[in-house]
N, C-alpha and C positions, 0 to 999 in steps of 0.2 A: 264285494266279496264274491257274489255270484259270478260276475264276469271273470274275476281272477281264477276262480275255481274251474270254470269252463275252459279258459285259455290254457291253464297248466295241465288239465286233464287231456285236452286235445294235443298239446305239445308232447306229453308223455306217450300218448298213443302213436303219434307220428314217429317217435324215436324208439319204438319198442325193439326193433331189430338191433339198433346200436346198443341199447341197454342189455339185450341178450348176449351180444358179443362181449360186452364188458364183464357180465357175470361169468361167462364161460372162460374168460382169460384171467379170472382171479378177483375181480371186484366183488365186494360183499354187498348185501342188501343195505346195510347201514351206510356204506360209502355212497351208494346211489341216493339214499334218502337225504344225506347231508348235502350232496351235490345239487339236488333239486331245490332244497331250502336255500342254499347259497345263491343259486341262480335267481330264484324268486326274490330273495332279499336285495340283490343288486338291481334287479329291474324295479323293485319297489322304491329304492332310494332314488333312482333316476326319475321314475314316474312322479314321485312326490315332489322332487325338486322342480320338475317342469310344471307340475300342478300349482305349487306355491307361486312360481314366477308368473304363470298365466293368471292366477287369481289376483295377484297384486296389480297386474295390468288391467284386468277387468274391473277391479275395485276402483282404480283411479278413474277409469272411464265413466263408471256409474256415479262416482262422486261428483264429477263435473255435471252430469245430467241432472242429478238430484238437486245440486246447488242452483242450477239454472231454473229448475221448476219452482223451487222455494223463492228465488228472486223474482220470478214472474208473478207469483201468486200472493206472496206475503211480504217479505222484507228482503232488501238487497244484501246478499252475502257473496263473498268471493271464495271459490273452491280452493282448498289447500291440498297438500300432499297427504296421502293416507299414512297413518301411523300404526304400524304393526309391531308389537313387541316381539323380541327374539324368542321369548318363551312360547308365544303362540305358534310361531313357525316350527319350533322344536316339537311342540305338542302335535301339530298337524302331521309332521313326518313320522313321529312315533306311532300315532294312530294308524297311519297308512301301512307302516311296516308290520304292525301287529295283525292288521286285517289281511295283508298279503300272505304272511306266514301261516295264519290260521286257515286260510283258504287252500294253501299248498299242502297242508298236512295229509289230507285224505289221498290225493293222487300220488304224493311222494311215498306214502305208506304202501299203497297198492303196487307201485313199481318195486319197492324194496322187498315185498313178499312174493312177487311173481317168480315162478320158476323160469329159467331161460328157455325151455322148450315151448312154453306157452306163447312166447312172442313170435315164434316161427310158424305157428299153426295157421293154416289157411282158414279153417273154420272160425277161429277167433277173429281174424281180420274181417271175414264176411259178417260176423255178428256186429262188429263195430260199425261196418258200413250201413247195416240195417238200422242201427241205433241212430246214426247220423240223419238218415232220412226221416225217422220218427221225430227227431228233434226239430228238423226243418218244418215238417207238417204241423207240429204243435206250435211252433213259433209263428208261422203264417196265420194259423187259426187264432192265436192270441191277438195278433195285430188287427185282424179283421174284427174280432170281438170288441177290441178297444174302439174302433171306428163306430161300431154300433152303439156302444156306451156313450161316446161323445155326442152322437146324433140324438140319443134319448135323454141326455143329462139336462138339457135346458139350461137353467140358471143355477143348478146345484153344484156347489163347489166340491163337495165330497165325491159326487159322481164323476166330476171332471178329473180330480186327482186319482180316483180309482181307475179311470180309463187310461190315464197317463201311465200308471203303474203297470197295468196289464200290457200296454204297448211296449214298455221297456223290457218286461220279462219276455214277451214274444220276440222282440228284436234280439235279446240275449240268447235265446234258444236257437236263433237262426245263424249266429256267428260261427259255431264250430263246423257245421256242415258246409257253409259257404267257404270257410278257410280250407276245408278238405278239398273242395273243388278247385280252389285257387292253387293249392299246392300240387294237385294232380296236373293242372295245366302248366305248372312250372317245371315238372319233371323232365320234359324233353330238352330243356335249356342246358347247354354245356356247363355254364357257371354253377347252376343248381346241382348238377350231378357231381361236380368236383367238390362242392362244399359239403354235400351229404356224404360222399365217399370218404 
């Protein structure tokens, strides 16, 4: 949910000029809100389908490894195909969609409530740029702190999982500013200019 929220917020900030033009040409805030929810929902369906497919492939591979370990240590067994009920797949997709839509509500609401003139203000853009660098600094600090936690954790399982959590949060904070740098690097490309225009 945290990653989806960051991604949708970043995408909304990158398209603020397009949203401003849409608002000035007659689109209502509610229409922009529904547009972002629809976009996030479609991406959620695609992502959940890919996730389920990759999960089944990973599960099959792990089943073979676990069966081999049991055969080597205890009793001979032969690995079979994984058996996933359709209800489980449907439940996974539903949970993913609910999480994606919940994470999209705040940025979509912000886009729907923003006045068109705000999207064009230079001061607003500079504030967003400063926030991106703050996120990057916090993310790098979090990842470094997780390395310290890992070094100090020893054999503690709780400390190890805490360090992993801090690392994931730090990495997540680094994604939006790094995407901003990547998109700025793509701006001179003719194909990128045509697709944005």
